[in-house]
N, C-alpha and C positions, 0 to 999 in steps of 0.2 A: 501493499501499499504506499509505503513510505518512498520507494522507489519509483513507482508511478506518480506519485506526487512532484518530486524533482524532476522528473523528464518531461511532465508538463510545464512545469518553471521553466525548465532551461528552452525549450522548444518556443515559450511565450518571448523569452528575454531574447532569443536569436531573430525571432521575427520582429520584433521590436528596433532592434539594434539594425536589422537588414533595411527597414524602413525609413529609420531616422538617417544612415550613411545616405541612402537613395535621394531623400530630402534635402540633404546638405549639399548633394551634389548638383542636385539639379537646381537650387537657388544660387549656388554660389558659380553655377555657370550663366545662370542670367543676369547675375551681378555684373559677370565678366563681359556678355554681350551687351550689356547697358553700358558698361563705361570705354567700352573700346567701338572704334569707328573703323574697325578692319578685322577682318577674318582671324582670330586668333591664330598664331604659328604652329599649323598642323603638319608641319615636316617628319616629325617622329611619331604621328598617328599613323597606324598600321591602314592601309589603303580601303582597305574593307570599311572603317567606319570613318573616311573621311567626306564622303557623298552625307550622311547624316549630318555631320557636324555643321556642313557647308548649308544643308537645307535648313537645318534648327536655325542658324543665326540668319538666313534670308527671311523666314517665319518671323524673327524678333525683330527686325528691321524695319522690313517694309509692308506699306498698308496698303489695300487696295484703295483706289481712289487719287492717291497721291502721286505726283508727277516726280520722278527721279533722275539724276543723272550719276551714271557710274562710271569708276575708274576700275578697269581689269586686266590681269597681266600677269607679272610672275614678281619674285624676291624683288626686283629692282624697284616698280612702283607699290609695291607691300611696304616697303623700307626697312629691309633685312639690316639686323644691326642697328637699328636707329629707333628712339623714342618715337612712338607716334605724332607728338609736337613739332618732331624735328623733320618729318617726312613731308613730300611734295604735295601729296592729297591734303595733308592737313593745311597745309600753306595755300594750297588753291583755294581750300573751301572760305578761307579768311579774304581773298582776294576776289574770290567770284562769289558776293554775298547774295546774289539772287540765284544760284543754283543750289540744288538739294544733294550734295555728293556723298556718294557712299562708295568706300573703296570695296570691290569683292577680289584684289589681287590675293594669290596665295603662292606662298613659298614654295620653290619646286614646280612650279604649272607646269603642264604639257597642254598641247592644243585639246586635246581629249576634256583635261578638266574643265578649261575655260568653255568648251562647247556644252559641257554639263550644266555648269553654273547659268548658261544663257538659256538653256532649254527648261531650268527650273523658273525662270523670270516671266517665260514664256507660257507655261502651262499656268501659272500662278497668273497670269494676266496682269504683271505689275507694269505699269506706265513709266517707260524711259525715253525721256528727253533727248539726252546726249549720253554717247559712249567713248570713253577715251580709252584707247587699248594700246594697251603695252606691247609691241611687237618685238619679240628677240628670236634669233634664228635657232636658239637652243630648246625653245618651246617644241621644235620639230625634230629635235635629236632622238627621242624615243618614238617609237610608231607602237603604239599599245593596241592589242588586239582585242576586238570586240569582247571575247569571253573572258577577259582580264580585266575589265571596266570593273569599278567598286561598286558591292552592291549592299544596298540597304542591310541594317541589322537591326536587331530591337533596341528600344530606347533605353532597356535597362542597362544592356552590354554596352552600349554608346555611355552613358552615365558612368559606369564603372570604368570603361577607358578613359576618359576624360580627366579623371582625377589627376594623373601625371602632366597633362597640359595645362590646367589651371595652377599645378606649382609651378610650373615654368613660367606662365605670365606673370603671375602675380609677384614673383622673384625678381624677374626680369624687369618687372616696371617699377618696383619698390627699391631697387640698386640706387645707391647714391648718385645723383645725376653729375656731380663735379668727377667723380671715379670714371662713370661710364662716358662723359665725354673726353676727357683726357686720354682714356684708353682705345676707345673703340675710331677715332679717327687715324689711326696710324697705317699706312699703305701696305696691302699684304701684297706682294710680287708672284700670286700662287698663278701656275698656269693650268690650263683647261685643255683637257685633251681634243685632239685635230678634229675626231670623230663629232665632236660636239656640233659644230657649224656646217656639216657635209650637207651637201643638198641629196636630196631624196626626191625623184619625180613624185612621189607618193603625196608629198608635202604639197605640193600644188593644188593637189583633190582636197586636201586637209584646209589650207586655207581659203580655198573657193569656200567649203562648207561653213567655216567658222564667219568669214566676212559677210554670206548671204544670210545666216543666223542673226545676225547683228542688224543687218540692213532691216530684215522681217520684224525686229523689236523697236529699230529707233531710225529714223530717216537722217539722222545727224551724227557719223560716225567717224571720230577722229583716229588715225593709225599714227601712233609715236613708234619710229623706229628707234629702238633704244641705245641710249650715249653707250660706246667702248671705249675702254682706255688703250690708246694706239701702242703704248708702250709695253703693256702686259700682251697685247696681241703680239708683236715682235718678239717678245720674252717667249710667247707660246710657240714661235718659229710659225706663226701663221704669213702666210703671202698677202700684204695687203689689198693689192691688185685684185687676187681672186676673190677675198673676201668681200670685195665692194663689189664686183661681178655678180655675187650670191643677192646681195642687198638689192642691187638693180633688178634683178630678176623677179625677186618678190614685190617689190614696188610697181612691176608693170601689172603685177596682178590685181593690187591693191585699187590702182586707177582703174581697172576694167568693172570695178565694183561701187564706183561712183562715192568712194569714201575720201574723205579729206587726209591729207599725209603731211608729216611732219618729221622729215629726216634729220636725226640728232648723232648719226651713226660716230662719226668722228668730230662732232661740236665741243665736246668739252676738254680740258685739260687736265693733266694727272691729280692735281690736288682735288679735282671733282670726284676722285675716285677713292673707295678703299682697297679695291683689288679691279681684277679686268672688267667688271659690270656693275658692282653696288657702289652705291653713290656716297659721298660725305655728306655732312651737313651742308656743306658750300655745295655740293652736287645738287642737294635737293632743292636749296633756293634758286640755282640755276635753273633748273629744269621747271621750277614753277614760273617763272620770268618768262621763258621760251614758250610754253604753252599758253600762259596768259595773254602773251603778246600776237601769237598766233591767233587767239579765238577774238580778240580786241579789233585786228585787223579783217576778219571774216565778217564782222558785226558791224563793221561801219557801213 
């Protein structure tokens, strides 16, 4: 009898503990989504759970009947290694006060990730007025097979999986800013594998598909060709002429889709970068002005 009593007590305590943990995870994630104007860094999250997290962020941030302006791309536009308030998306929002900007860029994005995000917006009938898309050749370095795309998992599993994500987010955010700025703006001359920027014929199809979806969501699509550090390109033994030819090939595709185009490929200096691609605080300020100037000229 005593054994049965303790068993029931143990099971009850276990159920209560699980409910409390899941409740904590749910509300801490909501707080994280409320506080951030970009998708939390999901780089370390298993791809099977990424789609769920992106959907939950979109569900929380976007409301029906409201018109939005989205920034979408990879870690450069996400603002990798930078505090949110130092990123160009945050700065651009302050410059373009009439815009309702939300940054949907994600770290390590491929064109498949971006297509999925766009399809979620389309399915939910979210109104998008402007799209600013960060085109980077490395979006297309990995062709993901259809059967390898991330699938939805249960919310319970997703909530459990996001514990590490939330820990990383809050620890990162509450680091001393002085320490962060002092140590995170040093230039890292890391090299990228040559295959990262190889041209694959199938990429033309993928880019066409991506731009077609964008144009079906918004009439105003600005494709910004990512700035790259020419010093790092040379250190990685890239042939700059070949690199530019590849860029021109993709630009010709963008033009056929009636999109606006801003080519910043080699427009920045070494001080604007943290490495071959990611921007320093100065780089984020510079790209803010470049994009704002482009939009101002168009609107005249």
